N, C-alpha and C positions, 0 to 999 in steps of 0.2 A: 850567689849563695849556694852552699852545698845542699843536697837533699836532706841530710840530717839537720842542718841549720834551719831550713825552711820548716820541717816538721816540728822542730823544737819551738820555733816562733809560734806556730799554730797551737801547739800543745800549751804553751805558756798563757795563752789568752782564754783557755777553757777552764772554767771554775772547777775547783776540786769536787764540789757537790755533783757536777755533771760527769766528771771523769769516773767517779766511783759507781755510777749507774749505767755506764756504757754497755757493760756485758748483759744488761737486762733489756736493751733496746736492739732488736734484731738487725734493723737496717744499718744503724751506726756501727754495731759490732762487726757486721760483715764488711763494711767499708774499711774499718780499722784493720781488720785481718787482711784485706786485699792490699792496702798500702804497705803494711808491714812485710807481707810476703813478696810484693812486687819490687819494693824499693829498699827495704831495710834488712832483709833476711841475711844473716851471717855477718852483719856489721858489728864492729867493736869500736867503742869510743868512750870518752870521758864526758859525763854530763852532771850538771847540778840539778838535783831533784827540786822541782819548782812548786810543789804542793803536797799537802798531806802531812802526816806525823814526821816524815823524814825530810821535810822542806829545808833546803840549805845544805844537805849532805852531798858531797862530791862523790860520784859513784862510777866505777868502771863497768860500763854496760856492754853486754854481749846479747845480741838479738838472735832468735826470739826469746831466749830463756829469761832474760831480765826485763821484759817489756813492762810488767806491772810495777816492778821496782822503779823503773825509769819514770813512769807517769805518776808514781806516788800512791798507787792503790793496792800494793801487795798486801794480801790478807788484812784488808783495811779495818775490819772490826777488831781484830786482835791488836793490830798496831795502835789503833786509837785508845784501846783499853790500857795497853802498855804505857803509852804517853801519859795517860791520866794517872796511873798508879805510881809511876816512878817519881820520886821527889828530888829536888835539887839538893846536892850535897851527899847523896847516897852513894855507897859502894855497891855496884851491880855486877852480877855474874850472868853471862849469856852462855848457857850450856847447850851445845848443839848450835853453834853460831852460824852455820850455813855460809852465807856470803857477807855477813856483817851488817846487814840492813837493820836488824833490830838493835844491835849494839850502837849503831848510829843514832837511832831514835832515842835510846837511853842517854847517850852523851849529849845530844842536842837539847834534851830536857833539863840538863844541868847536873847530871850525875858527877860526883867527884872523881870516880874512877870506874871504868867498865872493863872487866876481864872477860874475854870471849874465848871459849873453849871449842876447838874444832879439829878433829884428827885427820880429816880427809885432805890429802895434799893439794888437790885442785882448789878446794874451798879456802884452805889456809893461805894459799898464794893470793887468792882474790882479796882476802881480808888484809893481808900485808899491803896490797896495793891501796885499799881503801884507807888504811892508816896513813900511808904515805901521802895520799891526796888530801887528807884532813888533819894536818899537823897540830891544829889547835884543839882537837878533840882528845880526851884522855882515854883512848882505847888501847888495850894491851892484848895481844894474841898469846894464848897458851895452847900449843898443839898436842893436846891430850884428849883421850876419851874419858870423861868423868864416869866412874862406876863404883862398885862396892869393894874393889881390891886394887892394890898397887902392883904394877908389873906390866905384862903384855897380854894382848888378846887378839883374836882374829876379827878383822873388820871386813864385812862383805860389801863390795861395791855393787850397786844395782844398775839396771839398764839405763836409767837416767843418770848421766855421768857425774852429777854433783850430789847424788843421794847415796846413803849407805847406812849400815847399822852393825852393832856388835853381834857376834855370832850367837850370844845367849839371849838376844831379843826374841820375844814371842810374837812380834808384829810381822804379819805376812810371811809366815813360815813357808808357805807354798811358793813364794816368789823366788825364782832362781837368780843367784848372784852371777854377774858377769865375770868377776874375779874377786880375789880377796888379798888383803895385806895384813901385816902385823903392825899394831899400833900400841903406843904407850898408854896405859891406864893409870888413873890416880883417883883417890877418894877426896871428897870435900874436906875431910878432916886433915888429910896429908897436905892439901893445898895450903891450909891455914898454918900448919906446922912449918911449911916451907917459907912462910912469910907473906903470903897473899892476905890482904886485910879481910877481916870478917865481913860477910856480905849483909847489906840491908835488904837486898832484893835479889831474887834468883828467877830467871826464866829457864825452863827446861823443855827441850824438844829433841829427843834422842831416839826417835823411831822405835819406840816400844821398850826401851831400856830405862825408863824413868824411875821405876821402883828401885833399881840398883843405885842410881844417883842418890836417892833419898836414904837408902840403907847405909850407904857409905859416908853419910854426913849426919847421922842421927844425933851425935853429940853437938854438932853445929846448930841443928834445928832446935835442940833442947836449950842450948845456951843463948843463942842470938834471936831465934824465931824470926828469920827474915821473911819478908813478904814473898810469896811464891806464885808464879804463873806457870802451869804445867800443861803441856799438850798430852792428852790421853788418847791412845790409839785403839782401844777396844774396851768394852765393859769389864772384861776380865782383868786387864791391866789397871783400869780405874779402881777396881775393888782392892787390888793389892796395894796400890798407892794410898787409897783411903785408910787401909789398915795401919800404915806407917804414919800418915798425917794426923790421924785422930789422937795419937799419943802426945802430940805437941801443939796442936792448933785448936782454938775454940770455934773459929769460923772457917768453914770450907763450903764453897758453892761452885756451881757450874756457870761459867761466863755466859754461855748461850741461853740458859734458862733462868739464871738468877736464883736457883733453888739448890738445896742440898742434893748431892749426887743421888739419883734414883733412875728408874727405868725410862723416865721421860727424856733423859739426856741423849743427845745425838751419839752415834757410835764413836765418832771422833769428835772430841770436845776439849775444853780447857778447864782445869780446876784452878780456882783462886783460893789461897789459904793465907790467913793472917790472924793475929790476936789483937 
């Protein structure tokens, strides 16, 4: 049996409740880190996620970057909430799709269609592979940066090779980009005009440019009022998003606190909005 196969066998018998707590147990965390570094560092393989909200998703794993996705505990609180809120039959948008993990969670929950938007070439290629590996899931890739205008924009690639942001993002202004590229931008309104079905649910995580996504789809928010889950990268960005959201939504709260956005919210948090 290969090293990967053996580790997968061991992983499969560990309950999800234990996996999600490993990082809080120093001895086990250190052992896990040693095994990953000694035997699995740099490995690439295809694996079926065996626990958590993405259970059953066939995923193209690259270690160590995708370790938590592989074991099913990637941003587990947010992923659990996502699974809870998405309803079967919904049309879902995943804006800032990263590697497609959350799109997989939506599709596995029974979404009718999942449109995932990701401008970064490396991430888009990973999502294409995920779609190929999961032909029964209704996931569709759109390689755009969703924003407040249609056209092109400069996209900054960060030191972490799979992370990036639009040049107009106010998040981590001091962080130096490794390089940049030109990407196609599109608004939510234009997407619908182009024939993409109106969304019932939108997840937004675009490294500080969330307000531009909202502003570019204000008519969609007013017309359809889709359920929103938004990653907020600073209190200032949260305030600007709040100013847009309160025009369309009766209920807005912070996932981490369960309260209306206020000073008690973590600096990086998630807004939930619905009517």
